[in-house]
C-alpha positions as CSV (number, residue, x, y, z in Angstrom):
1,M,-13.3,-6.8,49.8
2,S,-13.1,-7.9,46.2
3,T,-10.8,-10.8,45.4
4,L,-10.2,-9.5,41.8
5,P,-6.8,-7.8,42.3
6,L,-5.4,-11.0,43.9
7,A,-6.8,-13.2,41.1
8,T,-5.5,-10.8,38.5
9,E,-2.0,-10.8,40.0
10,R,-1.9,-14.6,39.7
11,R,-2.5,-14.6,36.0
12,G,0.6,-15.3,34.1
13,W,1.6,-16.0,30.5
14,S,-0.8,-19.0,30.3
15,F,-3.6,-16.4,30.8
16,W,-2.4,-13.4,28.8
17,W,-1.5,-15.2,25.6
18,K,-5.2,-15.7,24.7
19,P,-6.3,-12.0,24.7
20,L,-3.0,-11.2,22.8
21,V,-3.8,-13.8,20.1
22,F,-7.3,-12.3,19.7
23,L,-5.9,-8.8,19.3
24,L,-3.3,-10.1,16.8
25,V,-5.9,-11.9,14.7
26,A,-8.2,-8.8,14.9
27,A,-5.5,-6.4,13.9
28,I,-4.1,-8.5,11.0
29,G,-7.6,-9.3,9.8
30,L,-8.9,-5.8,9.9
31,Y,-5.8,-4.4,8.3
32,Y,-6.1,-6.7,5.4
33,V,-9.9,-6.5,5.0
34,K,-10.7,-3.0,6.1
35,W,-7.9,-0.6,7.1
36,S,-5.5,-0.9,4.1
37,P,-8.2,-0.9,1.4
38,Y,-10.1,2.0,2.9
39,Y,-6.9,4.0,3.3
40,L,-6.2,3.7,-0.4
41,K,-9.9,4.3,-1.3
42,S,-9.9,7.6,0.6
43,F,-7.4,9.0,-1.9
44,V,-9.6,7.8,-4.8
45,A,-12.6,9.5,-3.2
46,A,-10.6,12.8,-2.7
47,D,-9.3,12.8,-6.3
48,T,-12.4,11.7,-8.2
49,H,-15.3,12.5,-5.8
50,N,-16.5,9.0,-6.5
51,I,-16.0,5.5,-5.0
52,G,-17.6,3.4,-7.7
53,G,-21.0,2.7,-9.2
54,S,-24.2,2.0,-7.5
55,I,-24.7,-1.7,-6.6
56,I,-28.4,-1.5,-7.6
57,N,-27.9,0.2,-10.9
58,D,-28.4,-2.8,-13.2
59,N,-32.2,-2.5,-13.3
60,P,-33.1,-6.2,-13.9
61,A,-36.7,-7.0,-14.8
62,N,-36.7,-10.7,-13.7
63,P,-36.7,-11.3,-9.9
64,W,-34.7,-14.5,-10.2
65,A,-32.1,-12.9,-12.3
66,A,-32.1,-9.9,-9.9
67,A,-31.5,-12.2,-6.9
68,L,-28.6,-14.1,-8.5
69,A,-27.0,-11.0,-9.9
70,Y,-27.2,-9.0,-6.6
71,A,-26.1,-12.0,-4.5
72,Q,-23.0,-12.4,-6.7
73,V,-22.0,-8.7,-6.5
74,Y,-22.8,-8.4,-2.8
75,F,-21.0,-11.5,-1.6
76,L,-17.9,-10.8,-3.7
77,A,-17.8,-7.4,-1.9
78,I,-18.2,-8.7,1.6
79,W,-17.1,-12.3,1.9
80,K,-13.7,-11.5,3.4
81,A,-15.3,-9.4,6.1
82,A,-17.9,-12.0,6.7
83,V,-15.3,-14.7,7.2
84,L,-13.3,-12.4,9.6
85,A,-16.5,-11.6,11.5
86,V,-17.3,-15.2,12.2
87,I,-13.7,-15.9,13.3
88,L,-13.7,-12.9,15.6
89,G,-17.2,-13.6,17.0
90,S,-16.1,-17.1,17.9
91,L,-12.6,-16.2,19.2
92,L,-14.2,-13.6,21.4
93,Q,-16.0,-16.4,23.3
94,V,-12.9,-18.6,23.8
95,L,-10.0,-16.2,24.1
96,I,-11.3,-13.1,25.9
97,P,-11.9,-13.5,29.6
98,R,-15.6,-13.4,30.4
99,D,-15.1,-11.1,33.4
100,W,-13.4,-8.5,31.2
101,L,-16.4,-8.4,28.9
102,L,-18.8,-8.2,31.8
103,R,-16.8,-5.4,33.5
104,M,-16.7,-3.4,30.2
105,F,-20.1,-4.2,28.7
106,G,-22.1,-6.3,31.2
107,R,-24.1,-3.6,33.0
108,A,-27.1,-2.0,31.5
109,G,-26.7,1.7,31.2
110,L,-25.2,4.6,29.3
111,G,-21.6,3.9,30.2
112,S,-21.7,0.3,28.9
113,T,-23.6,1.4,25.8
114,V,-21.1,4.2,24.9
115,R,-18.2,1.7,25.4
116,G,-19.9,-0.7,23.0
117,G,-20.2,2.0,20.4
118,L,-16.5,3.0,20.8
119,F,-15.5,-0.7,20.6
120,A,-17.1,-0.8,17.2
121,L,-15.1,2.1,15.5
122,P,-12.0,0.1,14.5
123,G,-14.2,-2.6,12.9
124,M,-15.8,-0.5,10.1
125,M,-18.1,-3.5,9.2
126,C,-21.5,-3.5,7.6
127,S,-24.4,-4.5,9.8
128,C,-24.4,-8.2,8.6
129,C,-20.6,-8.6,9.1
130,A,-20.9,-7.0,12.6
131,A,-23.8,-9.3,13.5
132,P,-21.7,-12.4,14.3
133,V,-19.4,-10.4,16.6
134,A,-22.5,-9.0,18.4
135,A,-23.9,-12.5,18.7
136,G,-20.6,-13.6,20.3
137,M,-20.8,-10.7,22.7
138,R,-24.3,-11.7,23.7
139,K,-23.2,-15.3,24.2
140,Q,-20.9,-14.0,26.9
141,N,-23.9,-12.1,28.5
142,V,-22.9,-8.6,27.4
143,S,-25.7,-6.2,28.0
144,V,-28.3,-5.6,25.3
145,G,-27.4,-2.0,25.0
146,A,-23.7,-2.5,24.6
147,A,-24.1,-5.3,22.0
148,L,-26.6,-3.2,20.0
149,A,-24.4,-0.2,20.2
150,F,-21.5,-2.2,18.8
151,W,-23.6,-3.7,16.1
152,I,-25.2,-0.4,14.9
153,A,-22.1,1.8,15.3
154,N,-20.0,-0.4,13.0
155,P,-21.7,0.8,9.8
156,V,-23.3,4.0,11.0
157,L,-20.2,5.6,12.6
158,N,-17.6,4.0,10.3
159,P,-14.8,6.6,10.1
160,A,-13.9,5.6,6.6
161,T,-17.4,5.9,5.3
162,L,-17.7,9.3,6.8
163,V,-14.6,10.4,5.0
164,F,-15.8,8.9,1.7
165,M,-19.1,10.7,2.2
166,G,-17.5,14.1,2.7
167,F,-15.4,13.8,-0.5
168,V,-18.3,12.4,-2.6
169,L,-21.5,14.0,-1.3
170,G,-20.2,17.0,0.8
171,W,-19.2,17.5,4.3
172,G,-22.7,18.7,5.3
173,F,-24.0,15.2,4.6
174,T,-21.1,13.8,6.7
175,A,-21.8,16.2,9.7
176,L,-25.5,15.3,9.6
177,R,-24.8,11.5,9.4
178,L,-22.3,11.8,12.3
179,V,-24.7,13.6,14.6
180,A,-27.7,11.6,13.7
181,G,-25.6,8.4,13.8
182,I,-24.6,9.1,17.4
183,V,-28.2,9.7,18.4
184,L,-29.2,6.6,16.6
185,V,-26.6,4.3,18.2
186,I,-27.0,5.6,21.7
187,G,-30.7,6.3,21.6
188,V,-31.9,3.1,20.0
189,S,-29.6,0.9,22.1
190,L,-30.8,2.5,25.4
191,V,-34.5,2.2,24.4
192,A,-34.0,-1.4,23.4
193,Q,-32.2,-2.1,26.6
194,R,-35.1,-0.7,28.6
195,I,-37.7,-2.8,26.9
196,S,-35.7,-6.1,27.0
197,R,-35.9,-8.5,29.9
198,P,-34.0,-7.3,32.9
199,E,-30.4,-8.5,32.6
200,A,-28.3,-6.1,34.6
201,L,-25.8,-8.0,36.7
202,P,-25.4,-6.9,40.3
203,E,-22.0,-5.6,41.2
204,Q,-21.3,-8.6,43.4
205,A,-22.1,-11.0,40.6
206,V,-19.7,-9.3,38.2
207,E,-16.9,-9.3,40.9
208,A,-17.5,-13.0,41.5
209,V,-17.1,-14.1,37.9
210,V,-13.3,-14.6,38.2
211,D,-13.8,-17.2,41.0
212,A,-17.2,-18.6,40.2
213,E,-17.0,-19.2,36.5
214,A,-17.1,-22.9,35.6
215,P,-13.8,-24.5,34.5
216,E,-13.2,-24.7,30.8
217,Q,-14.1,-28.1,29.3
218,G,-12.0,-29.6,26.5
219,S,-9.1,-28.3,24.6
220,L,-9.0,-24.7,23.2
221,L,-9.2,-26.0,19.7
222,S,-12.2,-28.2,20.3
223,R,-14.1,-25.4,22.1
224,W,-13.3,-23.0,19.3
225,G,-14.4,-25.5,16.7
226,K,-17.7,-26.0,18.5
227,T,-18.2,-22.3,19.0
228,I,-17.4,-21.3,15.4
229,W,-19.8,-24.0,14.0
230,Q,-22.6,-22.8,16.3
231,L,-22.1,-19.2,15.3
232,F,-21.9,-20.1,11.6
233,W,-25.0,-22.3,11.6
234,T,-27.1,-19.7,13.5
235,T,-26.1,-16.7,11.3
236,I,-24.9,-17.5,7.8
237,P,-27.5,-19.8,6.2
238,I,-30.4,-17.4,7.0
239,Y,-28.1,-14.5,5.9
240,I,-27.6,-16.1,2.4
241,V,-31.4,-16.8,2.0
242,A,-32.3,-13.2,3.1
243,V,-29.8,-11.6,0.6
244,L,-31.3,-13.7,-2.2
245,V,-34.8,-12.7,-1.3
246,L,-33.9,-9.0,-1.1
247,G,-31.9,-9.2,-4.3
248,A,-35.1,-10.4,-6.0
249,A,-37.3,-7.9,-4.3
250,R,-35.2,-4.9,-5.4
251,V,-37.1,-5.1,-8.7
252,W,-40.0,-3.5,-6.8
253,L,-38.2,-1.9,-3.8
254,F,-36.3,0.8,-5.8
255,P,-38.5,2.8,-8.1
256,H,-37.5,4.6,-11.2
257,V,-36.2,8.0,-10.1
258,D,-37.0,11.2,-12.0
259,G,-37.0,14.9,-11.2
260,A,-40.6,14.8,-10.1
261,M,-39.7,12.9,-6.9
262,G,-37.7,15.7,-5.4
263,N,-38.3,16.0,-1.6
264,S,-41.8,14.6,-1.7
265,L,-42.9,13.1,1.6
266,L,-44.6,10.4,-0.5
267,W,-41.1,9.0,-1.2
268,L,-39.4,9.9,2.1
269,V,-41.3,7.3,4.3
270,P,-41.2,4.4,1.8
271,L,-37.5,4.9,1.1
272,A,-36.8,5.0,4.8
273,I,-38.6,1.7,5.2
274,V,-36.8,0.2,2.1
275,G,-33.4,1.4,3.4
276,T,-34.0,-0.2,6.8
277,L,-34.8,-3.6,5.2
278,F,-32.4,-3.7,2.3
279,V,-28.8,-5.0,2.6
280,I,-25.7,-3.4,1.2
281,P,-21.9,-3.7,1.6
282,T,-19.9,-1.2,3.6
283,A,-20.2,2.4,2.2
284,A,-22.4,1.3,-0.7
285,E,-25.0,3.8,0.4
286,I,-22.8,6.6,-1.0
287,P,-22.8,5.6,-4.7
288,I,-26.4,4.6,-4.4
289,V,-27.5,8.0,-3.2
290,Q,-25.1,9.8,-5.5
291,T,-26.6,8.0,-8.5
292,L,-30.2,8.6,-7.3
293,M,-29.6,12.3,-6.7
294,T,-28.1,12.6,-10.1
295,L,-31.4,11.2,-11.5
296,G,-33.5,13.7,-9.5
297,L,-33.9,12.3,-6.0
298,G,-34.4,15.1,-3.4
299,T,-32.3,15.7,-0.4
300,A,-34.8,14.5,2.2
301,P,-35.2,10.9,0.8
302,A,-31.5,10.8,0.0
303,V,-30.6,11.5,3.6
304,A,-33.1,9.0,4.8
305,L,-31.4,6.3,2.6
306,L,-28.0,7.5,3.9
307,M,-29.1,6.8,7.4
308,T,-31.2,3.6,7.0
309,L,-29.3,1.6,4.3
310,P,-26.2,1.0,6.4
311,S,-27.7,0.9,9.9
312,V,-29.6,-2.4,9.9
313,S,-31.1,-4.7,7.4
314,L,-33.5,-7.6,7.3
315,P,-30.7,-10.2,6.9
316,S,-28.8,-8.7,9.9
317,L,-31.9,-8.6,12.0
318,L,-32.6,-12.3,11.2
319,M,-28.9,-13.2,11.9
320,L,-29.4,-11.9,15.5
321,R,-32.8,-13.5,16.1
322,K,-31.3,-15.9,18.7
323,S,-29.3,-13.2,20.4
324,F,-32.0,-10.7,21.1
325,D,-35.7,-10.8,21.9
326,S,-37.9,-10.3,18.9
327,K,-39.4,-7.1,20.4
328,V,-35.9,-5.7,20.8
329,L,-35.1,-6.3,17.1
330,V,-38.5,-4.9,16.0
331,T,-37.9,-1.8,18.1
332,V,-34.5,-1.4,16.5
333,G,-35.9,-1.6,13.0
334,V,-38.8,0.8,13.7
335,L,-36.6,3.4,15.4
336,T,-34.1,3.2,12.6
337,M,-36.9,4.0,10.1
338,V,-38.1,6.9,12.3
339,M,-34.6,8.3,12.5
340,G,-34.3,8.0,8.8
341,V,-37.4,10.1,8.3
342,V,-36.4,12.7,10.9
343,S,-32.9,13.0,9.4
344,G,-34.4,13.4,6.0
345,L,-36.6,16.3,7.1
346,I,-33.6,17.9,8.9
347,G,-31.5,17.4,5.8
348,A,-34.0,19.0,3.5
349,A,-34.0,22.0,5.8
350,V,-30.3,22.5,6.3
351,L,-28.4,21.0,3.4
């Protein structure tokens, strides 16, 4: 018989205050960084059918100038969310009981993966800002599928982005993004789970975590300080470097768009690859695609960009290099490109 109910009954205020603090920090942080700004922005999108200019619209000729200009605009847009993500990713490891995470997300399978995707919905983060939290989940031995579903669902199934997309690009684009996004989140996560090293915890092992977990060493503050430093050091420096590199590379990555491009397959596949590698803030794919379509980009490559630009990026993949096997990350990148191409073809046929 499991000892979990007895152990749970013995947990008093000294136990419960930690999860409550995590929820309070998450709620206040997300309200300030995401929920309140996006609520106000939804009215702007509804009234003007626009949420701002394209972040890649300055057309610099010099790669160094392009790197600095893009990094400045990009980090000004995301720094608050990035700071919150590192804080939440570290607090997750010191305030949330490990057995809770293992019960919810520890077993490899569809149920754990779906819960990981649902857990992401309130976050509304871009792939890079979701990466530190996903890394924190993996540090607690959350399954590959659940952590990936959380990471990818944050940008792809972002409720605010879907609303903005409906007002700016049309509800047909939103419906396609939602359906394809669910397939992407669940499908990619389950495939990646299957090719990763076996990590599923036996039922008895999960049940025993409450009693068998090693006692905590040091004060809460010292453990949090160590955790946040490790998370910062393994994710943020490579993140900054990768953003600078991609900022410089956009001189060549995004071609001059004219009416001749249309729905040409010659552009569909390259733009799906570019969209998978490039990095953008939350919802920035909408003004990018809106601008490119105004210049003559066809529906197929536009939908490919809508799917791939937010899903993952080279910086976010590098940020998680210590949390997942390289073959898992390569699989995620390749399948995201494929989903972008398939979605583009479907979009050209139905939109």
